[in-house]
C-alpha positions as CSV (number, residue, x, y, z in Angstrom):
1,M,-2.5,-17.5,2.5
2,P,1.1,-18.5,3.1
3,S,1.7,-21.8,4.9
4,I,2.7,-21.7,8.6
5,P,6.4,-22.4,7.8
6,Q,6.4,-19.5,5.4
7,Q,4.7,-17.3,7.9
8,I,7.4,-18.2,10.4
9,K,10.1,-17.4,7.9
10,S,8.5,-14.1,7.0
11,A,8.3,-13.1,10.7
12,I,11.9,-14.0,11.3
13,D,13.0,-12.1,8.1
14,K,11.2,-9.0,9.4
15,S,12.6,-9.2,12.9
16,R,15.6,-7.5,14.3
17,H,15.8,-8.5,18.0
18,V,14.7,-12.1,18.8
19,L,14.1,-13.6,22.2
20,L,14.4,-17.3,23.0
21,H,13.7,-19.0,26.3
22,L,13.8,-22.3,28.2
23,H,10.8,-23.6,30.0
24,P,10.9,-24.1,33.8
25,G,12.9,-27.3,34.6
26,P,14.3,-27.4,31.1
27,D,14.8,-30.8,29.5
28,A,16.8,-31.8,26.5
29,D,13.9,-31.0,24.1
30,S,13.6,-27.5,25.5
31,V,17.3,-26.9,25.4
32,G,17.9,-28.7,22.1
33,S,15.2,-26.9,20.2
34,V,16.1,-23.5,21.5
35,L,19.8,-24.0,20.8
36,A,19.1,-25.3,17.3
37,F,17.0,-22.2,16.6
38,F,19.7,-20.0,18.2
39,H,22.4,-21.4,15.9
40,Y,20.2,-20.8,12.9
41,L,19.3,-17.2,13.8
42,K,23.0,-16.4,14.5
43,S,23.8,-17.8,11.0
44,I,21.5,-15.2,9.4
45,N,22.9,-12.4,11.6
46,K,19.9,-11.9,13.8
47,D,20.4,-10.2,17.2
48,V,19.4,-13.1,19.5
49,T,19.0,-13.3,23.3
50,L,18.6,-16.7,24.9
51,I,17.5,-16.8,28.5
52,S,17.5,-19.7,30.9
53,G,14.1,-18.8,32.4
54,D,13.1,-19.8,35.9
55,S,15.6,-22.7,36.3
56,N,19.3,-23.4,36.1
57,L,20.5,-25.9,33.5
58,S,21.6,-29.4,34.7
59,P,25.2,-30.4,33.9
60,N,24.2,-32.8,31.2
61,L,22.4,-30.2,29.2
62,M,25.4,-27.8,29.4
63,T,27.2,-30.2,27.1
64,L,25.1,-29.3,24.1
65,P,26.8,-26.9,21.6
66,G,26.0,-23.3,22.4
67,A,24.8,-23.8,25.9
68,D,27.4,-21.4,27.1
69,Q,25.5,-18.6,25.3
70,I,22.4,-19.0,27.6
71,L,21.9,-16.1,29.9
72,S,20.9,-16.8,33.5
73,K,17.8,-14.6,33.4
74,N,14.1,-15.1,33.5
75,Y,11.3,-13.4,31.6
76,F,11.0,-10.7,34.3
77,D,14.8,-9.9,34.4
78,I,14.8,-8.5,30.9
79,E,13.1,-5.6,29.0
80,V,10.7,-7.6,26.8
81,K,9.7,-4.4,25.0
82,D,13.2,-4.3,23.5
83,Y,12.4,-7.4,21.3
84,D,10.2,-7.5,18.2
85,L,10.0,-11.3,18.0
86,F,9.6,-14.0,20.7
87,I,10.0,-17.6,19.5
88,I,8.4,-19.8,22.1
89,L,9.6,-23.5,21.9
90,D,8.4,-26.6,23.7
91,S,6.0,-24.6,25.9
92,S,2.3,-25.5,26.1
93,E,1.2,-22.3,27.8
94,T,2.4,-19.0,29.1
95,R,3.1,-20.6,32.5
96,Q,5.8,-22.6,30.7
97,I,7.6,-19.3,30.0
98,S,7.6,-18.4,33.6
99,K,5.8,-19.5,36.8
100,L,7.1,-16.6,38.8
101,K,4.3,-14.2,37.8
102,K,1.7,-13.9,35.1
103,V,3.3,-13.5,31.7
104,V,1.9,-10.7,29.5
105,F,3.2,-9.9,26.0
106,P,3.8,-6.3,24.9
107,K,1.4,-5.4,22.1
108,A,4.3,-4.8,19.7
109,L,5.8,-8.2,20.3
110,N,5.3,-10.8,17.6
111,T,5.1,-14.4,18.9
112,I,5.7,-17.8,17.3
113,V,4.9,-21.0,19.2
114,V,6.4,-24.3,18.1
115,D,5.4,-27.2,20.3
116,H,4.2,-30.8,20.5
117,H,2.3,-30.9,23.8
118,A,-1.3,-32.1,23.6
119,S,-2.5,-29.4,26.0
120,N,-1.2,-26.5,23.8
121,T,-4.2,-24.4,22.5
122,G,-2.1,-22.2,20.3
123,F,-1.4,-19.0,22.3
124,G,1.0,-17.4,19.8
125,Q,0.3,-15.2,16.8
126,I,1.8,-18.0,14.6
127,N,1.4,-21.5,15.9
128,L,3.1,-24.7,14.6
129,I,1.9,-27.4,16.8
130,D,2.0,-31.2,16.1
131,K,0.6,-33.1,19.0
132,T,1.6,-36.4,17.4
133,S,5.3,-35.6,17.4
134,P,7.5,-37.1,20.1
135,A,9.5,-33.9,20.4
136,T,9.6,-30.2,19.4
137,C,13.1,-31.0,17.9
138,Q,11.4,-33.3,15.4
139,I,9.0,-30.5,14.4
140,L,12.0,-28.2,14.0
141,F,13.8,-30.7,11.7
142,E,10.8,-30.8,9.4
143,L,10.4,-27.0,9.6
144,F,14.1,-26.4,8.7
145,T,13.9,-29.0,5.9
146,E,10.8,-27.3,4.4
147,L,12.4,-23.9,4.6
148,K,15.7,-25.3,3.1
149,I,17.6,-24.1,6.2
150,K,21.1,-25.7,6.4
151,I,21.3,-28.1,9.3
152,T,24.9,-27.8,10.6
153,S,26.6,-30.3,12.9
154,E,25.7,-28.1,15.9
155,I,22.1,-27.9,14.9
156,A,22.0,-31.6,14.2
157,T,23.5,-32.5,17.6
158,C,20.9,-30.3,19.4
159,L,18.0,-31.7,17.5
160,F,19.1,-35.3,17.9
161,A,19.5,-34.8,21.7
162,G,16.0,-33.4,22.0
163,I,14.4,-36.2,20.0
164,Y,16.3,-38.9,21.7
165,A,15.5,-37.7,25.2
166,D,11.8,-36.7,24.7
167,S,11.1,-40.0,22.9
168,G,12.4,-41.8,26.0
169,G,15.3,-43.2,24.0
170,F,12.9,-44.1,21.2
171,K,10.7,-46.0,23.6
172,Y,7.5,-43.9,23.8
173,S,4.5,-44.6,21.7
174,S,4.8,-41.3,19.8
175,T,8.1,-42.6,18.3
176,S,7.5,-43.5,14.6
177,S,9.4,-44.6,11.6
178,K,9.6,-41.0,10.7
179,T,11.5,-40.4,14.0
180,F,14.1,-43.0,13.1
181,S,14.4,-41.6,9.5
182,I,15.0,-38.1,10.8
183,C,17.5,-39.3,13.4
184,A,19.4,-41.3,10.7
185,K,19.8,-38.0,8.7
186,L,20.8,-36.1,11.8
187,T,23.5,-38.7,12.8
188,K,25.0,-38.5,9.3
189,I,25.4,-34.7,9.8
190,A,26.6,-35.2,13.4
191,P,28.1,-38.7,13.5
192,N,29.3,-38.4,17.1
193,F,25.8,-39.2,18.4
194,S,27.0,-41.8,20.8
195,Q,29.0,-39.2,22.7
196,T,25.9,-37.0,22.7
197,I,23.9,-39.7,24.4
198,F,26.7,-40.5,26.8
199,N,26.8,-36.8,27.8
200,L,23.1,-36.7,28.4
201,E,23.1,-39.8,30.5
202,N,26.3,-39.6,32.4
203,N,26.7,-36.1,33.9
204,D,25.0,-36.6,37.3
205,R,25.8,-34.8,40.5
206,P,26.4,-37.0,43.6
207,E,23.1,-35.6,45.1
208,R,21.0,-37.2,42.3
209,P,21.3,-40.9,43.3
210,K,20.7,-39.9,46.9
211,L,17.4,-38.2,45.9
212,L,16.5,-41.2,43.8
213,G,17.0,-43.4,46.9
214,L,14.7,-41.2,49.0
215,H,12.0,-41.4,46.4
216,L,12.3,-45.2,46.2
217,N,11.9,-45.4,50.0
218,N,8.7,-43.4,50.0
219,I,6.4,-45.3,47.6
220,K,2.8,-45.9,48.4
221,T,0.0,-47.4,46.3
222,Y,-3.6,-46.4,45.9
223,F,-6.7,-47.4,44.1
224,N,-6.3,-51.2,44.7
225,D,-2.5,-50.9,44.0
226,R,-3.0,-49.5,40.5
227,V,-1.6,-46.1,41.2
228,A,1.9,-45.7,42.8
229,I,3.0,-42.4,44.3
230,S,6.3,-41.3,45.7
231,A,5.9,-38.0,47.7
232,L,8.8,-36.3,49.3
233,P,8.2,-33.5,51.9
234,Q,10.6,-30.6,51.9
235,K,11.9,-31.3,55.4
236,L,13.1,-34.8,54.3
237,V,14.9,-33.3,51.3
238,Y,16.6,-30.6,53.4
239,K,17.4,-33.1,56.1
240,N,19.5,-35.0,53.6
241,N,21.1,-31.7,52.2
242,L,19.4,-32.2,48.9
243,N,17.4,-30.1,46.5
244,S,14.5,-30.9,44.2
245,D,15.5,-32.2,40.7
246,D,13.0,-32.3,37.9
247,S,14.9,-35.0,36.0
248,V,14.7,-37.2,39.1
249,N,11.0,-36.5,39.4
250,S,10.3,-37.8,35.9
251,E,12.7,-40.7,36.2
252,I,10.9,-41.9,39.4
253,A,7.5,-41.6,37.7
254,N,8.8,-43.7,34.8
255,T,10.2,-46.3,37.2
256,L,6.9,-46.5,39.0
257,K,4.9,-47.1,35.9
258,S,7.3,-49.8,34.8
259,V,5.9,-52.1,37.5
260,V,3.3,-54.5,36.3
261,G,0.0,-53.5,37.8
262,W,1.0,-50.0,38.6
263,E,-1.0,-48.3,35.8
264,I,-0.1,-44.8,36.8
265,G,3.2,-43.6,38.4
266,I,3.4,-40.3,40.1
267,S,6.4,-38.6,41.7
268,M,5.9,-35.5,43.9
269,I,8.4,-33.4,45.7
270,E,7.9,-30.3,47.9
271,A,10.3,-27.8,46.4
272,G,9.3,-24.8,48.7
273,K,6.4,-23.3,50.6
274,N,3.2,-24.1,48.7
275,K,5.2,-25.5,45.8
276,V,4.9,-29.1,44.8
277,K,6.4,-30.5,41.6
278,V,4.5,-33.4,40.2
279,S,5.4,-35.8,37.4
280,F,2.8,-38.2,35.9
281,R,3.5,-41.3,33.8
282,T,1.2,-44.2,32.7
283,R,1.6,-47.7,31.2
284,D,-1.5,-47.2,29.0
285,S,-2.2,-43.7,27.8
286,E,-5.3,-44.9,25.9
287,K,-7.0,-45.8,29.3
288,F,-5.3,-43.3,31.5
289,D,-4.6,-39.9,29.9
290,V,-2.2,-38.3,32.5
291,A,-2.3,-35.0,30.7
292,A,-6.0,-34.9,31.5
293,I,-5.2,-35.8,35.1
294,A,-2.6,-33.1,35.4
295,S,-5.0,-30.5,33.8
296,A,-7.7,-31.6,36.2
297,T,-5.6,-30.4,39.1
298,G,-5.8,-26.9,37.6
299,F,-2.0,-26.6,37.5
300,G,-0.6,-28.9,34.9
301,G,-0.7,-30.4,31.5
302,G,1.4,-32.3,29.0
303,H,1.1,-35.5,27.0
304,M,-1.3,-38.5,27.3
305,A,1.6,-40.7,28.5
306,A,3.7,-38.1,30.3
307,A,2.6,-34.9,32.1
308,G,3.6,-32.6,34.9
309,A,2.2,-30.0,37.3
310,L,3.4,-27.4,39.7
311,I,0.8,-27.2,42.5
312,P,0.9,-24.1,44.8
313,Q,-0.2,-26.0,47.9
314,P,1.5,-27.9,50.8
315,L,2.4,-31.5,49.9
316,T,-0.5,-33.1,51.8
317,K,-3.1,-30.9,50.1
318,A,-1.4,-31.3,46.7
319,K,-1.5,-35.1,47.1
320,R,-5.2,-35.0,48.0
321,L,-5.8,-32.8,44.9
322,V,-4.1,-35.4,42.7
323,L,-6.0,-38.3,44.2
324,R,-9.3,-36.4,43.7
325,A,-8.5,-35.7,40.1
326,I,-7.8,-39.4,39.5
327,S,-11.0,-40.4,41.3
328,R,-13.1,-38.0,39.3
329,L,-11.7,-39.0,35.9
330,H,-11.4,-42.7,36.6
331,P,-14.1,-43.9,39.0
332,E,-13.6,-47.4,37.7
333,L,-10.4,-47.6,39.8
334,G,-12.5,-47.5,43.0
335,K,-11.6,-45.6,46.2
336,A,-8.1,-44.3,46.8
């Protein structure tokens, strides 16, 4: 039987109309991996459609080469039956294709899933999943290398951006010597990597630091001060003329877990009626698997050290749900 990379190549060779998407609240790994694949598919003259999915792109991600080719459409805005291949990148489940409605694939649609999330069970017809990898972009580099696909400057920039961002700037435990070796090769192909990093980190809107400030003013601790949560109600966000921002949510969760003694950091923001976005981070993923906590809510998943959820409840109920999940999985923490 052909290897998974060869199966992927065969499916692409047989395809005529290919669909690519970004997951809700896309990050640099989502955008970088999709754009890298987009550049490759265009180079072999495939008819490719790249949709933004449920969310708009943040300004920093619009700096990646090819971002102007992304269509502002979600899965339900297009005729999916018009495509014969759907390449699903950096998405652990169908809810990461769209959370607007249940995603159903047409029978004639071939699907390829390439991902690194621990909660991915392999929902594609072809699945390339490496749960040890810090980023989907790293998996793509290895895939492209094995298939002898030329990595252009545009592709290298996109892959580097995804690896850099999803590894936390090479800080997360999933970063390995292989990661550095791959990035060394990418930066030889696209030597302007410092500008790529600058663009990722320095394209904020004025609203973002204001939202960060609100989060920092709403921190409470639970479980004997070992779990820190910042939870923003929608009315407070609107009162300050702000909107929810997924990158702020994850940044706050990272800030919370950076405090000695706060083993788990959680950021929550009410983004609409019965819609709470949650970001989980931990100082010690061996003791506190936040992907398991996110999954235990029934509405999330991710990695052991970093996970997320979208809970369809009011903020107060969503917070209780999260606290119950932690109590159930970690009774050693005591009462909330």
